[in-house]
Residue, then its C-alpha position, 0 to 999 in steps of 0.5 A: x221259748x221260741x227262738x226266731x232265726x233272724x230279727x230282720x224283717x223282709x222288705x215286704x214287711x213293716x213294724x207298726x202298731x195296730x189300732x183296735x177298739x181294745x187298744x194298740x198292739x205291736x205288729x209285723x205287717x207283711x203284704x204281697x205285691x198285689x191285692x192280698x188273697x186274704x189276711x192272716x192273723x198270727x198269735x204267739x205263744x207262752x213267753x213269745x212275740x211277733x218275732x217268732x213268725x219272722x220266717x213265715x212273712x216273706x213266703x206267705x206274702x209271696x203266696x199272696x197273703x197279708x200276714x199280721x203277727x202280733x204281740x198280745x197285751x203284755x207281751x214284748x212291745x204291746x203294753x199291758x197293766x199289772x193287774x192279773x184280771x187283764x190276762x184272763x183267757x176271755x180278755x185275751x180272746x176278746x183282744x183277738x177278736x178286736x184285732x181281727x175286726x180292725x183288720x177288716x175280717x174275715x181273717x185266717x187265724x193262727x195260734x201257736x202254743x198258748x196262742x192256740x188256746x187263746x185263738x180257740x177261745x176267740x173262735x168259740x166266742x165269735x167265729x164270724x171274724x175268721x175264715x179258718x183256724x190253725x192251731x200250731x203246736x197246741x193241744x186239746x187241754x192242759x200241757x203235759x205233766x213234765x211241762x206243768x212242773x216247769x211252768x209251776x216252778x216259773x209261776x212260783x218264781x215270778x211271785x218271789x223274784x224280779x224278772x232278771x232273777x227269774x231269767x238267770x234261774x231259768x237259764x240254770x235249768x237249761x244246757x246253757x253251753x249248748x244254747x249259747x253255742x247255737x244262739x247268735x249273740x243278737x238273738x240271745x240279747x233279743x230273748x233277754x230284752x223280750x223276757x224283761x219287757x213282758x209283763x210278769x202278770x201276763x206270764x203268771x196268769x197264762x201259765x196257770x191257763x196252760x195248767x188248767x185248760x179244759x178239753x174243748x175240742x167237742x165245742x170247737x168241732x161244732x163250729x163250722x169253720x175250716x181247721x188245720x192242726x200243725x205240729x213238729x214231729x216231736x212236741x214236749x208241750x203236747x205229745x204229737x199223738x195227742x194232736x193227731x187225735x185232736x185233729x181227728x176229732x175236729x175233722x181238721x187238716x193235719x200237718x206234721x213238719x219233719x225235723x221240727x219240734x215245738x216251734x215249726x214257725x221258727x225251726x222250719x219256716x219254709x215248710x210251715x209256710x208251705x203248709x199254711x199257704x196250701x191250706x189257705x189257698x183252698x178256702 
């Protein structure tokens, strides 16, 4: 679960709903002072939301980019139905395509973790609305075995408990004292609120996607789109050497953010924004 360092939007950004032909999505929309060099669409990961990208908004806007961070369907402030079929990967990929088209495309696309798998699926359906693809802390196929165990436990709990009970059970699996000491109360309250506002069917279906995702790197390599693979120096979902190899297979730019783990966007936003702006500025 990504933990944003702050919930305060910078002056360059505002929260609103992006209207698309597949419904409305809650977004944070950051704009530069002048005409943007390009627009970027940021797709969050499993249990995440647009808030995970707050630290990127101001530096990327300062570099001249319009940045849209989105809650996917059923995530936090974007509504979603209680039917599992609504969260099939193709459906979520079609949402990303609709968001890009609503923004006037082509846009730079970034997907974090699960969002990387969804973004990859969108590009494979139709690369036309995109200028580039960045996968952030997202690998070639299913997540690592140790994380699969945790996700299976979560899916099982979602089938038998309500969201509050699952939240309490998850906290028991983590070193609560350390987490509480490091997390400001307002951030902790937000994480709880975000969890309760996320549709459980979205979590169950996307969790299964991360358990069963096939290796589609060869398919993606065949798409003539600039690509960038970013990760922290350590990653528990997809080992860093696996992402190194994926970048080679994609002939992609590769960036490792020192001092960061699975969420460089929240853990080292300045360095992550610099890497993104540097890549997008060359295209």
